[in-house]
N, C-alpha and C positions, 0 to 999 in steps of 0.2 A: 694785898693787905689794905684795908680801909684806913684812911688817915682820919683819926678821931678829932683832930684839931681843925680840920677843914670846915669852913663856914659856907653857907649858901646851899642851894638845892643840890641834892644828889642826882636826881633825874630832872633835867631842865625842861622836859616836856610835860611834867606833871607837878602839881602843887600838893604837897603833903601837909594837910592842915593839922596833923597830929604831932608835927615836929616844930617846936617853938622857933628854932633858929631859921627854918625855912619860911615860916609864916612871916617873921620879921623881915627877912630878905625880900620875899615877894611883895609884901605890902610897901616897902620902901621903893623897890624897883618899879612898881606900878603906880606909885603915888596915891595910895588909898590907905584907909585905916584897916586894922585887922578885922574889924566888924564888917566893913564894906567888902573886904576880900572874902570873908566867910559867906556873906549873903550871895555874892556872885558865884562862888564855888557851889553853894547849895543849889543855885538856879541852873547853872550850865555844866557842872561837873568839874573835875580837877585837871582837865587839860589846860595847860598854860595858854595854848593858842585860842581856845574857846573863851577863856577868861579875858585875855587881851582884846579879843573881838568884842565881847560884851561891854568892856570898859572903854572901847575905842582907843586903845593905847597903841 
């Protein structure tokens, strides 16, 4: 059973830009704005590893 009160990413290997709580969590974790996160995901895809590599985090 899924915990609906749980915050943060469900699948830590992917960034779900459709889920506001995940976007907020990833943006904070990576030290970027939501807009910068969206641009990076658009460029390299939703793989957290690819986004980290692109942002050099």
